[in-house]
KEKE-3310 file (N, C-alpha, C; in steps of 0.2 Angstrom, whole numbers, plus 5000, padded with zeros to 4 digits):
npx = (5471:5457:5445:5451:5462:5479:5495:5510:5528:5534:5525:5514:5497:5488:5477:5470:5465:5461:5468:5483:5498:5509:5525:5540:5553:5550:5543:5531:5532:5545:5560:5563:5576:5589:5604:5621:5631:5638:5646:5642:5629:5631:5636:5625:5616:5622:5621:5607:5604:5611:5603:5592:5582:5570:5574:5573:5584:5590:5601:5607:5616:5614:5605:5602:5608:5596:5592:5583:5574:5582:5589:5579:5576:5588:5589:5578:5564:5564:5555:5545:5544:5533:5537:5531:5519:5518:5505:5493:5488:5497:5510:5523:5538:5549:5550:5544:5532:5520:5506:5509:5503:5502:5515:5528:5522:5514:5509:5521)
npy = (5223:5213:5202:5189:5188:5191:5199:5191:5192:5192:5198:5191:5187:5179:5167:5165:5151:5149:5138:5134:5132:5118:5119:5122:5111:5101:5084:5083:5093:5093:5101:5104:5100:5102:5096:5096:5088:5073:5076:5089:5086:5080:5090:5099:5090:5088:5101:5102:5091:5096:5107:5101:5099:5092:5086:5083:5078:5078:5072:5079:5080:5086:5097:5114:5119:5119:5127:5135:5132:5129:5141:5149:5143:5145:5159:5166:5177:5192:5198:5212:5226:5239:5256:5266:5279:5296:5302:5315:5320:5315:5316:5328:5324:5331:5334:5345:5344:5348:5345:5335:5341:5355:5359:5353:5348:5357:5365:5373)
npz = (5352:5354:5361:5363:5354:5350:5348:5344:5348:5335:5327:5322:5322:5333:5342:5358:5366:5379:5386:5393:5385:5385:5394:5386:5383:5391:5395:5389:5379:5371:5366:5349:5339:5327:5321:5312:5314:5323:5333:5337:5341:5353:5361:5361:5367:5380:5385:5386:5395:5406:5410:5413:5403:5391:5375:5358:5347:5331:5318:5304:5291:5278:5280:5286:5302:5316:5329:5336:5347:5357:5359:5363:5375:5382:5382:5390:5390:5399:5412:5411:5420:5424:5426:5440:5440:5444:5453:5451:5464:5473:5485:5481:5473:5475:5488:5495:5502:5497:5486:5471:5459:5463:5464:5457:5446:5439:5424:5413)
capx = (5467:5453:5441:5455:5467:5485:5500:5516:5534:5535:5520:5509:5491:5486:5471:5471:5459:5460:5472:5490:5502:5514:5531:5545:5558:5547:5542:5525:5534:5552:5563:5565:5583:5593:5612:5624:5636:5637:5649:5638:5623:5634:5637:5618:5613:5625:5617:5600:5605:5614:5598:5586:5577:5569:5576:5573:5589:5591:5607:5606:5622:5612:5601:5605:5606:5590:5592:5579:5571:5587:5591:5573:5576:5594:5588:5571:5563:5564:5548:5545:5540:5532:5538:5525:5518:5516:5498:5492:5487:5502:5515:5528:5544:5555:5550:5541:5526:5514:5504:5512:5499:5503:5522:5532:5517:5510:5511:5525)
capy = (5218:5211:5195:5183:5188:5195:5199:5189:5196:5192:5202:5187:5188:5172:5167:5161:5147:5148:5133:5135:5127:5115:5122:5119:5107:5096:5078:5085:5098:5093:5105:5101:5103:5098:5098:5093:5083:5069:5080:5095:5083:5078:5097:5101:5086:5090:5107:5100:5087:5101:5111:5096:5100:5086:5088:5078:5080:5074:5074:5079:5084:5090:5102:5119:5118:5122:5127:5140:5131:5129:5148:5151:5141:5148:5166:5167:5184:5195:5201:5219:5230:5246:5261:5269:5286:5300:5304:5322:5321:5312:5321:5330:5320:5336:5334:5351:5343:5350:5340:5336:5346:5362:5360:5352:5345:5362:5366:5379)
capz = (5350:5359:5360:5363:5349:5352:5343:5347:5346:5328:5324:5320:5326:5335:5346:5364:5367:5387:5388:5394:5381:5389:5394:5381:5386:5396:5391:5385:5374:5370:5361:5343:5337:5321:5320:5306:5315:5329:5339:5339:5345:5360:5364:5363:5372:5386:5387:5388:5402:5412:5412:5414:5397:5386:5369:5353:5343:5325:5315:5297:5288:5272:5282:5291:5310:5318:5337:5339:5353:5362:5360:5367:5382:5385:5383:5392:5390:5405:5414:5411:5426:5422:5431:5443:5438:5450:5452:5452:5471:5477:5487:5476:5474:5477:5496:5497:5506:5493:5481:5464:5455:5465:5464:5451:5441:5436:5417:5413)
cpx = (5463:5450:5446:5461:5473:5490:5507:5522:5536:5530:5514:5503:5489:5480:5473:5464:5458:5464:5479:5493:5507:5521:5536:5550:5556:5545:5535:5527:5541:5554:5565:5571:5586:5600:5615:5629:5635:5640:5645:5632:5625:5634:5630:5615:5616:5622:5610:5600:5607:5608:5591:5580:5576:5570:5576:5578:5590:5598:5606:5611:5619:5607:5604:5603:5600:5590:5589:5576:5576:5589:5585:5574:5582:5593:5580:5570:5562:5557:5549:5541:5540:5533:5531:5525:5516:5509:5498:5491:5492:5507:5521:5535:5550:5555:5547:5535:5520:5512:5508:5509:5500:5510:5525:5528:5513:5513:5515:5522)
cpy = (5215:5204:5189:5182:5193:5194:5196:5193:5197:5196:5198:5187:5181:5173:5164:5158:5145:5142:5135:5130:5124:5118:5119:5116:5102:5090:5079:5089:5098:5098:5101:5104:5098:5101:5094:5088:5079:5073:5086:5092:5082:5085:5099:5097:5087:5096:5106:5096:5092:5105:5107:5097:5093:5089:5082:5081:5075:5077:5073:5083:5088:5096:5107:5117:5122:5122:5132:5139:5131:5136:5151:5149:5144:5156:5168:5175:5186:5198:5209:5222:5237:5251:5264:5277:5290:5303:5312:5324:5318:5317:5322:5326:5324:5336:5341:5350:5345:5344:5341:5341:5353:5364:5359:5350:5351:5364:5373:5384)
cpz = (5356:5357:5359:5358:5352:5347:5347:5345:5339:5324:5321:5325:5327:5340:5353:5366:5375:5390:5388:5390:5386:5388:5390:5385:5391:5392:5387:5378:5373:5365:5355:5340:5331:5321:5314:5308:5322:5335:5341:5343:5352:5364:5366:5368:5379:5389:5390:5395:5407:5414:5413:5409:5393:5379:5364:5347:5337:5321:5307:5293:5282:5274:5286:5298:5312:5326:5340:5346:5359:5364:5364:5374:5386:5387:5384:5392:5397:5406:5414:5416:5424:5428:5434:5441:5444:5448:5454:5460:5475:5479:5482:5478:5476:5485:5499:5502:5502:5488:5474:5460:5457:5465:5458:5445:5437:5429:5417:5408)
residu = (MET:GLY:ASN:GLY:PHE:PHE:GLN:ASP:ASN:ALA:GLY:ARG:THR:THR:SER:PHE:ASP:GLY:HIS:LYS:SER:PRO:LYS:MET:GLY:THR:SER:LYS:HIS:PRO:ALA:GLN:LEU:ARG:VAL:GLN:THR:GLU:GLU:ARG:ARG:LYS:GLU:VAL:GLU:ALA:THR:CYS:GLN:GLU:ASN:LYS:TRP:GLU:CYS:GLU:ILE:THR:VAL:ASP:PRO:ASP:GLN:PRO:GLU:MET:THR:THR:ASP:LEU:ASP:THR:LEU:LEU:ASN:LYS:PRO:LYS:THR:PHE:VAL:LYS:ASP:THR:ARG:ILE:GLY:ARG:ASN:ASP:PRO:CYS:VAL:CYS:GLY:SER:GLY:LEU:LYS:TYR:LYS:LYS:CYS:CYS:GLY:LYS:PRO:SER)
# end
């Protein structure tokens, strides 16, 4: 996709306006959490304080728990590093001293 549009991990197409969004868990963008009991609120609040995250926690026993923001903060995606490819004119990896295209890179 081009022209400022991209697909997120859920497959939704969104646009990029050139402005970086505030980091989740900060005072500008606190994590929005909902729990069912006061005891659970204390557990979640302790986790947020331990990691120095700003969280807005509401207790609502009638609604299901919503802790996706906390899960996102706890399980940050890892950076993917692409493996380097061997170029045709690079030395062969077998150590023969020949170019890759003349040694192990030639078609069978």
